[in-house]
DOBA-423678 format. One record per residue: residue in one letter; x, y, z of N, C-alpha, C, O, CB in turn. Coordinates in steps of 0.1 Angstrom, whole numbers, padded with zeros to 4 digits, always signed. Glycine has a CB too. Example, Ala and Ser with C-alpha at 12.3 -4.5 7.8 and 13.67 -1.06 7.14 Angstrom:
// residues 2
a+0132-0057+0078+0123-0045+0078+0132-0033+0078+0142-0033+0085+0113-0045+0090 s+0128-0022+0071+0137-0011+0071+0129+0000+0079+0134+0011+0080+0141-0006+0057 
//
This chain:
// residues 177
x+1028+1961+0776+1018+1955+0766+1013+1968+0759+1010+1978+0766+1005+1945+0774 x+1011+1968+0746+1006+1979+0740+0991+1981+0743+0984+1972+0746+1008+1978+0725 x+0987+1993+0742+0974+1997+0746+0963+1990+0737+0953+1987+0742+0972+2011+0746 x+0966+1988+0725+0956+1981+0716+0953+1967+0718+0944+1962+0712+0960+1982+0703 x+0962+1960+0726+0960+1946+0730+0958+1946+0746+0964+1952+0754+0973+1937+0726 x+0948+1937+0748+0944+1934+0763+0942+1921+0765+0937+1913+0757+0932+1941+0766 x+0944+1916+0777+0941+1903+0781+0925+1900+0782+0918+1908+0789+0947+1899+0794 x+0920+1891+0775+0906+1889+0777+0903+1880+0788+0911+1873+0792+0900+1884+0766 x+0889+1879+0793+0885+1870+0803+0886+1855+0799+0888+1846+0808+0872+1873+0807 x+0886+1854+0785+0886+1839+0782+0901+1834+0780+0903+1822+0777+0877+1836+0769 x+0910+1842+0783+0923+1837+0784+0933+1839+0771+0945+1837+0772+0921+1823+0787 x+0927+1844+0761+0934+1846+0748+0938+1861+0747+0934+1869+0756+0926+1843+0736 x+0944+1864+0738+0948+1879+0734+0938+1885+0725+0933+1879+0715+0964+1880+0727 x+0934+1897+0727+0924+1903+0717+0930+1917+0714+0937+1923+0722+0908+1906+0723 x+0929+1920+0702+0933+1933+0698+0922+1943+0701+0911+1939+0703+0938+1934+0684 x+0925+1956+0700+0915+1966+0705+0903+1966+0694+0892+1972+0697+0922+1982+0705 x+0904+1959+0684+0892+1958+0675+0883+1946+0678+0872+1943+0672+0897+1957+0661 x+0888+1938+0688+0880+1926+0691+0883+1914+0684+0876+1904+0686+0866+1929+0689 x+0893+1913+0676+0896+1902+0668+0906+1893+0677+0914+1898+0684+0902+1907+0653 x+0904+1880+0677+0912+1871+0685+0926+1869+0677+0927+1865+0666+0904+1856+0688 x+0937+1872+0684+0950+1871+0677+0959+1863+0684+0970+1862+0679+0956+1883+0675 x+0956+1856+0696+0967+1849+0703+0964+1834+0703+0957+1828+0694+0969+1854+0717 x+0969+1828+0714+0967+1813+0715+0954+1810+0720+0946+1818+0726+0978+1808+0725 x+0951+1798+0718+0937+1791+0722+0941+1779+0729+0950+1771+0724+0927+1789+0710 x+0935+1776+0740+0936+1763+0747+0927+1753+0740+0916+1756+0735+0932+1765+0760 x+0932+1741+0740+0925+1730+0734+0923+1720+0744+0931+1718+0754+0932+1725+0723 x+0912+1712+0742+0909+1700+0751+0899+1705+0762+0897+1698+0772+0923+1695+0757 x+0894+1717+0761+0886+1723+0772+0871+1721+0767+0868+1717+0757+0889+1739+0774 x+0863+1726+0777+0849+1726+0775+0844+1735+0763+0845+1747+0764+0842+1730+0787 x+0839+1730+0753+0835+1737+0741+0846+1742+0732+0843+1751+0724+0828+1748+0746 x+0857+1736+0732+0868+1739+0724+0868+1732+0710+0875+1736+0701+0880+1737+0731 x+0861+1721+0710+0860+1714+0698+0871+1703+0698+0870+1694+0691+0862+1724+0685 x+0881+1703+0706+0890+1692+0708+0888+1686+0722+0891+1691+0732+0905+1698+0706 x+0882+1673+0721+0880+1668+0734+0893+1664+0741+0903+1660+0735+0871+1656+0733 x+0893+1665+0755+0904+1662+0763+0903+1648+0768+0900+1646+0780+0905+1672+0773 x+0906+1637+0760+0903+1624+0763+0917+1615+0759+0924+1618+0750+0890+1620+0755 x+0918+1607+0768+0930+1599+0766+0928+1589+0753+0917+1588+0748+0933+1589+0780 x+0938+1584+0748+0937+1575+0736+0930+1562+0739+0922+1556+0732+0952+1572+0730 x+0932+1559+0751+0926+1546+0756+0910+1548+0758+0906+1558+0765+0932+1540+0772 x+0901+1541+0752+0886+1543+0752+0881+1541+0767+0872+1548+0772+0878+1533+0740 x+0886+1530+0772+0882+1527+0787+0884+1538+0796+0875+1541+0804+0890+1515+0791 x+0895+1543+0796+0899+1555+0805+0891+1567+0801+0888+1575+0810+0915+1559+0803 x+0887+1569+0789+0879+1579+0785+0864+1579+0792+0859+1589+0797+0878+1579+0770 x+0859+1567+0792+0846+1565+0798+0846+1568+0812+0837+1575+0817+0842+1552+0796 x+0856+1562+0819+0857+1564+0834+0860+1579+0838+0855+1585+0848+0868+1555+0841 x+0868+1586+0829+0870+1600+0830+0857+1609+0828+0855+1619+0835+0879+1604+0820 x+0849+1604+0817+0837+1611+0816+0828+1610+0828+0822+1620+0831+0831+1607+0804 x+0826+1598+0834+0818+1596+0844+0822+1604+0858+0814+1609+0866+0817+1581+0846 x+0836+1604+0858+0842+1612+0870+0839+1626+0868+0835+1632+0878+0857+1611+0872 x+0839+1632+0857+0836+1646+0853+0821+1649+0856+0818+1659+0862+0839+1650+0838 x+0812+1639+0852+0798+1640+0856+0795+1641+0870+0787+1649+0874+0791+1630+0850 x+0801+1633+0877+0800+1632+0892+0806+1644+0898+0800+1649+0907+0806+1619+0899 x+0816+1649+0893+0822+1662+0899+0812+1674+0895+0809+1682+0904+0838+1665+0891 x+0807+1675+0883+0798+1686+0879+0785+1685+0889+0780+1695+0894+0795+1684+0863 x+0780+1673+0891+0769+1672+0899+0771+1676+0915+0761+1680+0922+0765+1658+0898 x+0783+1674+0918+0788+1678+0933+0787+1692+0933+0783+1699+0943+0803+1674+0937 x+0793+1699+0921+0793+1714+0922+0779+1720+0922+0778+1732+0926+0800+1719+0911 x+0768+1713+0917+0755+1719+0918+0752+1721+0933+0747+1732+0936+0745+1709+0912 x+0755+1713+0942+0752+1714+0956+0762+1722+0965+0759+1725+0976+0751+1699+0962 x+0772+1725+0960+0783+1733+0966+0790+1742+0957+0802+1740+0954+0792+1724+0972 x+0783+1752+0952+0788+1762+0942+0801+1768+0947+0809+1773+0939+0777+1774+0939 x+0804+1769+0960+0815+1777+0966+0828+1769+0961+0839+1775+0961+0815+1777+0983 x+0826+1757+0958+0838+1749+0953+0843+1754+0940+0855+1753+0938+0835+1734+0952 x+0834+1760+0931+0838+1765+0918+0849+1776+0920+0858+1777+0912+0826+1770+0911 x+0848+1784+0931+0858+1794+0933+0871+1789+0936+0880+1797+0936+0854+1803+0943 x+0873+1776+0939+0886+1772+0942+0894+1769+0929+0906+1766+0929+0886+1759+0952 x+0888+1770+0917+0896+1766+0905+0898+1779+0898+0889+1788+0898+0889+1754+0895 x+0910+1780+0891+0912+1791+0882+0912+1805+0888+0913+1807+0900+0902+1791+0872 x+0911+1814+0880+0910+1829+0884+0896+1833+0885+0887+1827+0879+0918+1840+0873 x+0893+1843+0894+0880+1848+0894+0878+1857+0882+0885+1867+0880+0878+1856+0907 x+0867+1854+0873+0864+1862+0862+0859+1877+0866+0856+1879+0878+0853+1856+0854 x+0858+1885+0857+0850+1898+0860+0838+1895+0866+0831+1886+0862+0848+1906+0847 x+0832+1903+0876+0820+1899+0882+0808+1901+0872+0798+1894+0874+0818+1907+0893 x+0810+1910+0863+0799+1911+0853+0796+1900+0846+0784+1898+0843+0801+1921+0844 x+0806+1891+0842+0803+1879+0834+0797+1869+0845+0789+1861+0841+0818+1873+0827 x+0801+1869+0857+0794+1859+0866+0779+1864+0868+0771+1855+0867+0802+1859+0880 x+0776+1877+0869+0763+1881+0872+0756+1878+0859+0745+1873+0859+0763+1897+0876 x+0761+1880+0848+0753+1877+0834+0751+1861+0835+0740+1857+0830+0763+1882+0820 x+0760+1853+0839+0758+1839+0839+0746+1835+0849+0737+1827+0846+0771+1831+0844 x+0746+1843+0860+0734+1840+0869+0721+1845+0863+0710+1839+0866+0736+1846+0881 x+0721+1856+0856+0708+1860+0850+0703+1851+0839+0691+1850+0838+0710+1874+0844 x+0712+1845+0832+0709+1835+0822+0703+1821+0830+0693+1815+0825+0722+1831+0813 x+0709+1818+0841+0704+1807+0849+0689+1811+0854+0681+1802+0853+0714+1806+0862 x+0686+1823+0858+0674+1826+0862+0664+1826+0851+0652+1822+0852+0673+1837+0870 x+0668+1831+0840+0659+1831+0828+0655+1816+0824+0643+1814+0822+0667+1838+0816 x+0665+1807+0824+0662+1793+0821+0652+1788+0831+0643+1780+0827+0674+1786+0821 x+0654+1791+0844+0645+1787+0854+0631+1792+0851+0621+1784+0853+0650+1791+0867 x+0630+1804+0848+0617+1810+0845+0611+1803+0832+0598+1801+0831+0618+1825+0843 x+0619+1800+0824+0613+1792+0812+0608+1778+0816+0598+1773+0812+0624+1790+0800 x+0616+1773+0825+0611+1759+0830+0598+1760+0838+0590+1751+0837+0622+1752+0840 x+0597+1771+0847+0585+1772+0853+0573+1775+0844+0562+1770+0846+0587+1783+0864 x+0575+1783+0834+0564+1786+0825+0560+1772+0817+0548+1771+0815+0569+1797+0814 x+0569+1763+0814+0566+1752+0808+0557+1742+0818+0547+1736+0814+0579+1746+0803 x+0562+1742+0831+0554+1734+0841+0540+1740+0843+0530+1733+0844+0561+1734+0856 x+0539+1754+0842+0526+1759+0843+0518+1757+0831+0506+1756+0833+0527+1773+0845 x+0524+1757+0819+0516+1754+0807+0511+1739+0808+0500+1737+0804+0526+1757+0794 x+0519+1730+0812+0515+1716+0814+0502+1715+0824+0493+1708+0821+0527+1707+0820 x+0503+1722+0834+0491+1723+0844+0479+1729+0837+0468+1725+0840+0495+1731+0857 x+0481+1739+0829+0471+1747+0822+0463+1737+0812+0451+1735+0812+0478+1760+0813 x+0471+1731+0805+0466+1721+0795+0457+1710+0802+0447+1706+0797+0478+1715+0787 x+0462+1706+0814+0455+1695+0820+0442+1701+0826+0432+1694+0826+0464+1688+0830 x+0441+1714+0832+0430+1719+0839+0420+1726+0829+0408+1726+0832+0435+1728+0850 x+0425+1732+0819+0417+1741+0811+0413+1736+0799+0406+1743+0791+0422+1752+0808 x+0415+1724+0796+0412+1717+0784+0405+1703+0786+0410+1693+0781+0423+1714+0776 x+0395+1703+0794+0388+1690+0799+0382+1683+0787+0381+1671+0787+0377+1693+0811 x+0378+1689+0777+0372+1682+0766+0381+1676+0756+0376+1669+0748+0362+1691+0759 x+0394+1679+0756+0403+1674+0748+0404+1659+0752+0404+1656+0763+0415+1681+0749 x+0406+1651+0741+0408+1636+0742+0418+1633+0754+0428+1639+0755+0413+1630+0729 x+0413+1624+0764+0422+1623+0776+0436+1618+0773+0446+1621+0780+0416+1613+0787 x+0437+1610+0762+0451+1605+0759+0459+1617+0754+0471+1618+0758+0452+1593+0750 x+0454+1625+0745+0461+1636+0739+0464+1646+0751+0475+1653+0751+0453+1642+0728 x+0454+1648+0760+0457+1659+0770+0468+1654+0779+0477+1662+0782+0444+1661+0780 x+0469+1641+0782+0479+1636+0790+0492+1635+0784+0502+1637+0791+0476+1622+0795 x+0494+1634+0772+0507+1635+0763+0512+1650+0762+0524+1653+0764+0503+1630+0747 x+0501+1660+0760+0507+1674+0761+0510+1678+0775+0520+1685+0777+0496+1684+0755 x+0503+1674+0785+0507+1677+0799+0519+1672+0803+0528+1679+0808+0496+1672+0809 x+0522+1658+0800+0534+1652+0803+0546+1659+0796+0556+1663+0801+0534+1638+0800 x+0543+1660+0783+0555+1667+0776+0559+1680+0781+0571+1683+0782+0552+1669+0761 x+0549+1688+0784+0553+1702+0789+0559+1701+0804+0568+1709+0808+0539+1712+0789 x+0555+1692+0811+0560+1690+0825+0575+1685+0823+0584+1691+0830+0552+1680+0834 x+0577+1675+0815+0591+1670+0813+0600+1680+0808+0611+1682+0813+0591+1657+0804 x+0595+1688+0798+0603+1699+0792+0608+1709+0803+0619+1714+0804+0594+1707+0780 x+0597+1712+0812+0600+1721+0823+0610+1716+0832+0620+1724+0836+0588+1724+0830 x+0609+1704+0836+0620+1698+0844+0633+1697+0839+0643+1701+0846+0616+1685+0848 x+0634+1693+0826+0647+1692+0819+0653+1706+0817+0665+1708+0818+0645+1685+0805 x+0645+1716+0815+0649+1731+0814+0656+1735+0827+0666+1742+0827+0636+1740+0811 x+0650+1732+0839+0656+1736+0852+0670+1728+0853+0680+1733+0857+0645+1732+0864 x+0669+1715+0851+0682+1709+0853+0692+1713+0844+0704+1714+0848+0680+1696+0852 x+0689+1715+0832+0699+1721+0822+0703+1733+0826+0715+1735+0825+0693+1723+0808 x+0695+1742+0832+0698+1755+0836+0710+1755+0846+0721+1761+0844+0686+1762+0843 x+0709+1747+0856+0719+1745+0867+0732+1739+0860+0743+1744+0863+0713+1736+0880 x+0730+1729+0853+0743+1722+0846+0750+1733+0837+0762+1733+0837+0738+1710+0837 x+0743+1741+0831+0750+1751+0821+0755+1762+0829+0766+1766+0825+0740+1757+0810 x+0750+1766+0840+0756+1776+0848+0769+1771+0854+0778+1779+0853+0746+1781+0859 x+0770+1760+0860+0781+1754+0864+0792+1753+0854+0804+1756+0856+0778+1742+0870 x+0789+1748+0841+0798+1746+0831+0804+1759+0826+0816+1760+0823+0792+1739+0819 x+0795+1769+0825+0799+1783+0820+0809+1789+0832+0820+1795+0829+0785+1793+0817 x+0805+1787+0843+0814+1793+0855+0828+1787+0855+0838+1794+0857+0806+1791+0869 x+0828+1774+0853+0841+1768+0853+0849+1772+0841+0861+1774+0843+0839+1753+0854 x+0843+1773+0829+0849+1776+0817+0855+1790+0819+0866+1793+0815+0838+1776+0805 x+0848+1799+0826+0853+1813+0827+0864+1814+0836+0874+1821+0833+0844+1823+0832 x+0863+1806+0846+0875+1806+0856+0887+1800+0850+0898+1803+0854+0871+1799+0869 x+0885+1791+0841+0897+1782+0836+0903+1790+0824+0914+1787+0819+0892+1765+0831 x+0896+1801+0819+0899+1807+0807+0897+1800+0794+0905+1802+0784+0913+1811+0808 x+0887+1791+0794+0883+1783+0783+0872+1789+0775+0867+1799+0780+0878+1769+0787 x+0869+1785+0763+0857+1790+0756+0845+1785+0763+0845+1774+0770+0857+1786+0741 x+0835+1792+0762+0821+1789+0768+0816+1776+0761+0817+1774+0749+0811+1801+0766 x+0809+1768+0769+0804+1756+0764+0792+1759+0754+0785+1769+0756+0799+1747+0776 x+0791+1750+0744+0780+1751+0735+0770+1740+0739+0773+1730+0745+0785+1749+0720 x+0757+1743+0735+0746+1735+0739+0737+1734+0729+0734+1744+0722+0740+1739+0751 x+0731+1722+0726+0720+1720+0716+0707+1721+0721+0697+1722+0714+0721+1708+0709 x+0706+1722+0735+0694+1723+0742+0683+1733+0739+0672+1730+0739+0696+1724+0755 x+0689+1745+0736+0678+1756+0732+0671+1752+0719+0659+1755+0717+0685+1771+0731 x+0679+1746+0709+0672+1742+0697+0664+1731+0699+0653+1731+0692+0681+1739+0686 x+0666+1721+0707+0658+1710+0710+0646+1714+0717+0635+1709+0714+0665+1700+0717 x+0647+1724+0726+0635+1730+0733+0626+1736+0724+0613+1734+0724+0639+1740+0743 x+0632+1744+0715+0623+1753+0706+0615+1743+0696+0603+1745+0694+0632+1764+0697 x+0622+1732+0692+0615+1722+0683+0603+1717+0692+0592+1718+0687+0626+1710+0679 x+0606+1711+0703+0595+1707+0712+0584+1714+0713+0573+1710+0711+0599+1705+0723 x+0586+1727+0717+0575+1736+0719+0568+1740+0707+0556+1742+0707+0579+1748+0726 x+0577+1741+0696+0571+1745+0684+0560+1734+0679+0550+1737+0674+0581+1747+0675 x+0565+1720+0681+0556+1710+0677+0544+1709+0685+0533+1708+0679+0563+1696+0677 x+0545+1711+0698+0533+1711+0706+0525+1723+0704+0512+1721+0706+0537+1710+0719 x+0529+1734+0700+0521+1745+0696+0513+1742+0683+0501+1745+0681+0530+1757+0694 x+0521+1737+0673+0514+1732+0660+0504+1723+0662+0494+1724+0655+0523+1726+0650 x+0507+1713+0670+0496+1704+0673+0484+1709+0679+0473+1705+0676+0502+1694+0680 x+0486+1718+0689+0474+1725+0696+0466+1733+0686+0453+1733+0686+0480+1735+0708 x+0473+1741+0676+0467+1748+0666+0457+1738+0657+0446+1741+0653+0478+1757+0659 x+0464+1728+0654+0455+1718+0646+0443+1713+0653+0432+1712+0648+0463+1707+0641 x+0445+1709+0666+0435+1705+0674+0423+1715+0676+0411+1712+0675+0441+1702+0687 x+0427+1727+0678+0418+1739+0678+0409+1741+0665+0397+1742+0665+0426+1752+0681 x+0418+1741+0655+0412+1742+0641+0401+1731+0638+0391+1734+0633+0422+1741+0631 x+0404+1719+0642+0395+1709+0639+0384+1708+0649+0373+1702+0646+0403+1696+0639 x+0386+1714+0661+0374+1715+0670+0374+1705+0680+0363+1702+0686+0362+1714+0664 x+0386+1699+0683+0386+1687+0694+0388+1693+0707+0389+1686+0717+0398+1677+0692 x+0388+1707+0710+0390+1712+0722+0376+1718+0727+0376+1725+0737+0401+1722+0722 x+0365+1715+0721+0352+1720+0725+0345+1710+0733+0334+1713+0738+0344+1724+0715 
//
């Protein structure tokens, strides 16, 4: 193999300049081409099976090591750091929910409950999403597939931004005194 080309962890060929020049797997996680049979009923049962399998991997991550090749440990460690960052974000959202409930007693009870519940649910979803994304990324790296793409960060940013904007309006109007 020429020195200007090396095998990448994602399974394709890369030139020394970092440009992808080789084959690309299709039908994998995040590849844009779904790996589904033409029969719609089989696709639904296959999707349910894959969801069950992913949930099992949450409780026994050692089973992930059974598939594919072991990626460079730096990528696995980066994936774990991302998992921990999402867990910290979820914890911060839960803490924010409790803070709204405890430190804004003069806020209208209905609004306070809405803000509290929204932050607590966002924190819980963030934690669940963190584990799910960790499993999906680890499997994709082991299989040599592209990493999965998620809309969750954008959704979370919109929810937190909307809650923050609503709180700014409430503070400006004086409903928190």
